[in-house]
Structure formats: C-alpha cells, structure tokens
C-alpha positions as CSV (number, residue, x, y, z in Angstrom):
1,M,12.0,21.9,-11.6
2,K,12.5,18.6,-11.1
3,T,11.5,17.1,-7.8
4,T,14.0,13.9,-6.1
5,A,12.8,11.2,-4.0
6,T,14.0,10.7,-0.7
7,G,13.6,7.7,1.5
8,C,10.3,7.6,3.7
9,Q,9.9,5.1,6.3
10,I,6.6,3.1,7.0
11,I,6.0,0.5,9.2
12,I,3.4,-2.3,7.9
13,L,2.4,-5.4,10.6
14,G,5.2,-3.9,12.4
15,K,8.0,-4.5,9.9
16,E,9.8,-1.9,9.0
17,Y,10.3,-0.3,4.9
18,T,11.9,2.2,3.3
19,V,10.1,3.7,0.1
20,A,11.5,6.2,-2.3
21,C,9.1,8.8,-2.5
22,P,9.3,12.9,-3.1
23,D,9.1,15.4,-0.3
24,E,5.9,16.5,-1.2
25,K,3.9,13.2,-1.7
26,K,4.9,11.8,1.5
27,D,2.0,12.5,3.2
28,E,-0.2,11.0,0.8
29,L,2.3,7.5,1.0
30,L,2.3,7.4,5.1
31,A,-1.5,7.9,4.6
32,A,-2.0,4.9,2.1
33,A,0.6,3.0,4.4
34,S,-1.6,3.4,7.4
35,Y,-4.6,2.5,5.4
36,L,-3.0,-0.4,4.6
37,D,-1.6,-1.6,7.7
38,T,-5.1,-1.0,9.4
39,N,-7.0,-3.4,6.7
40,M,-4.0,-6.3,7.0
41,R,-4.4,-6.2,10.9
42,E,-8.2,-5.9,10.9
43,I,-7.9,-9.2,8.6
44,Q,-5.2,-10.6,10.9
45,Q,-7.3,-10.1,14.0
46,S,-9.9,-11.5,12.0
47,G,-8.2,-15.0,12.3
48,A,-9.7,-16.1,8.8
49,V,-6.4,-16.0,7.0
50,L,-3.3,-17.0,7.8
51,G,0.5,-15.9,6.9
52,T,1.5,-12.3,6.6
53,E,1.3,-13.1,2.1
54,R,-2.0,-14.7,2.5
55,V,-3.2,-11.1,4.6
56,A,-1.6,-9.1,1.9
57,V,-3.2,-10.4,-0.8
58,M,-6.9,-10.1,1.0
59,A,-5.9,-6.9,1.7
60,A,-5.1,-6.3,-1.8
61,L,-8.2,-7.4,-2.7
62,N,-10.2,-5.3,-0.6
63,I,-8.4,-2.4,-1.3
64,A,-8.8,-2.9,-4.9
65,H,-12.5,-3.7,-4.3
66,D,-12.7,-0.1,-2.5
67,L,-11.0,1.4,-5.7
68,L,-13.1,-0.1,-7.8
69,S,-16.4,0.8,-6.3
70,L,-15.4,4.6,-5.7
71,R,-14.7,4.3,-9.5
72,A,-17.8,3.4,-10.3
73,D,-19.7,5.7,-8.0
74,S,-17.5,8.8,-8.7
75,G,-16.1,8.5,-11.8
76,I,-12.6,8.7,-10.6
77,S,-10.0,10.6,-12.2
78,L,-7.2,9.3,-14.7
79,E,-4.9,11.4,-12.9
80,M,-5.7,10.0,-9.5
81,E,-5.3,6.4,-11.4
82,S,-2.1,7.6,-12.1
83,R,-1.2,8.5,-8.6
84,I,-2.1,5.1,-7.2
85,K,-0.5,3.0,-9.8
86,K,2.8,5.3,-8.7
87,L,2.2,4.6,-5.4
88,R,1.8,0.9,-5.8
89,R,5.1,0.5,-8.0
90,N,7.1,2.4,-4.7
91,L,5.4,0.0,-2.5
92,E,6.4,-2.8,-5.0
93,E,9.7,-1.6,-5.4
94,A,10.4,-1.2,-1.5
95,L,9.3,-5.1,-1.0
96,D,10.8,-6.4,-4.2
97,G,13.5,-8.8,-2.9
98,Q,12.1,-8.9,0.8
99,A,10.6,-12.2,0.4
100,E,9.0,-14.3,3.6
101,I,8.4,-17.7,3.7
102,E,5.8,-18.7,6.2
103,L,4.2,-22.1,7.1
C-alpha cells in the first residue's frame, strides 16, 4: 500500500505553513511543530535574539543539541534519525521560497 501525502497546516510564531505529510504522520508533525514553536517563543521572549531568522537558527541549534545529547545518551536508532531527517526535509520544502526580510 502506498501512502500519499496531504497538506497539513502548522503554525509557528503565528505564521501558518502547509506541509506535505502522510496522514499517519500528522500527529508527529504537529508535535514537532509545537515543540519548535515553543522553543522559538522562549528564545524570542528572552529578548536576547532579534529577528525571526536568528530565532529560528538558535532554536535549530538548541534542538540539534538536544538530539545529539539524546543520541549520545541512548544511542538513537537509525530509523528515528531517518524519520527526523524526513521531517526536516518536509519543513524545509514548506518554508522554501517564503523568505522573510527583517532588520
């Protein structure tokens, strides 16, 4: 059986994005988007980082650090790593072309 991807709406920092995602993976995508949104809001509210792009980079660094720590502590499986990479690609594709200019 082949799974087809449908559009899933996510909101990050008040902006809505449509991300292609198989139906059985929507809950995982929504959880990841919520985690990212929370992380970005915490960074933004700290006032230490200005600009959405920089907030996103700091959030990505925090999440990458969390992932590497988990991998070192528990030996993350190759399947989980593959799923994270696919999710990241889906998000990158959704965000591609939606450039934001900030001062």
